[in-house]
Steps between C-alpha positions, in 0.01 A plus 500: 500500500705202625200380698278512191759304301523240777123461502494456122770233522301312764172526310641405158526122567147497637377681191673248272343210690157665485527552124616140451205373704252712306653379173460137610141569606431665163635199312293253703186714476546528123527123469203453732293746295581312180410165657179652633412632155559155348270360770230749396533387138486132599190558713332686212570213263358257757167688537314309225584166667409626847203329669365841599544811285469731801767307693733514200445874458551557872830309486616719209397816684690389813811433291472838326465681832801312638699608194395861561616474862838367390538774237409773752767374741747484210407859415593598856845348451553664161397839639759451774768458232388818324453720806681327792168525685244235582160605364207416723221529242580179303517306827160636601356411159641147535330476840173627354522245219564225755186605688298487177625143454385427854152636423479275196585199716239609755240479226567127476547413868267545792641784710397654828388862525812614687728387215287686247499819708874477571574455130277796412680719755843397368390575142369843606823582687720386212291698251526815714874444537547461123312826443693687771839372385407584140429860603825527698712355221325713241429189297177396332213404725387138513 
């Protein structure tokens, strides 16, 4: 019993620091998400004056996907506060969203075949991981 109490006393300061760090991260991610959302709105307003409609729409889509990535990471932090566990699924979804952004950029740039295949493999692995983690956590499937 004394050993368990000693361990708790040693772990407590680390736990407090961890919670403080996650709280700081949550605050910064919240601010970043708001700024990102304002950027989406500004890009949407700028579409009519854009030299190319497709470029303007692609910029808006990139900004929206970036906002989704930020929100998914923020969701991971908020779940930690509720459960004291780091959820893997939102991180995987953020990674999948980032890969979708990469594919959209590939559509504009000239890319070699290896990059396309590597991106496809990463998307397939992330998709499988999201489905597997969803089954293990008992949550909704993606």
